[in-house]
C-alpha positions in Angstrom: 108.7 108.2 94.1 105.3 107.8 92.4 104.6 104.6 94.3 104.8 106.3 97.7 102.7 109.2 96.5 100.0 106.8 95.2 99.9 104.9 98.4 99.4 108.1 100.4 96.8 109.2 98.0 94.9 106.0 98.7 95.0 106.7 102.4 93.9 110.3 102.0 90.9 109.2 100.0 89.8 106.6 102.4 91.2 103.5 100.6 93.5 100.9 102.0 97.1 100.9 100.8 98.3 97.9 98.8 100.8 96.6 101.4 100.5 97.8 105.0 100.4 96.8 108.6 99.4 98.4 111.9 102.1 99.8 114.1 100.6 99.6 117.6 104.1 99.8 119.1 104.2 103.4 118.0 100.6 104.4 118.8 96.9 103.9 118.2 95.9 104.6 114.6 99.5 104.4 113.3 100.3 102.3 110.2 103.2 101.4 108.0 103.1 101.3 104.2 105.5 98.8 102.6 106.9 99.7 99.2 109.2 97.5 97.1 111.1 99.4 94.5 114.8 99.0 94.0 114.9 98.0 97.7 112.5 98.1 100.6 110.9 101.4 101.7 108.5 102.2 104.5 106.2 105.1 105.3 104.9 105.3 108.9 101.8 107.5 109.2 98.8 108.3 111.5 95.3 109.0 110.3 93.4 109.6 113.5 94.4 113.2 114.0 91.9 115.8 112.8 91.0 113.6 109.7 94.4 114.2 108.3 97.2 111.9 107.2 100.4 112.7 109.2 103.5 111.1 107.8 105.6 110.4 110.9 108.7 108.9 109.1 109.8 107.5 105.8 112.9 105.4 105.3 114.7 102.7 103.4 114.5 99.4 105.2 117.8 97.7 105.3 117.2 95.1 108.1 114.4 92.7 109.0 113.5 94.7 112.1 112.5 98.4 112.1 115.3 100.3 113.7 114.6 101.5 117.3 115.6 105.1 116.3 112.9 105.1 113.6 110.3 103.9 116.1 111.4 106.5 118.7 111.3 109.3 116.1 107.8 108.3 114.9 106.6 108.2 118.5 108.0 111.7 119.1 106.4 113.1 116.0 103.0 111.4 116.8 103.1 113.0 120.3 103.9 116.4 118.7 100.9 116.1 116.3 98.6 115.1 119.2 99.8 118.0 121.3 99.2 120.4 118.4 95.7 119.0 118.0 95.0 119.5 121.7 96.1 123.2 121.5 93.7 124.0 118.6 
């Protein structure tokens, strides 16, 4: 989807995505991009790891609240990225 790619391009180049919010429940430096295109989509990403954008999860949002399994998976992937950084 071009819209998602463009939003991530903005983040990679130091710009703010069009529609976003912080996700402190997942971790420090974690944000969610909101995309409306034939439904609601979300991209959860972290930028504070080695000056890189780490996409932790992307999904189609079907309910008001972010599903707990999505939050848990994003936390796990964030921890894996942080552990990898510590080992470099």
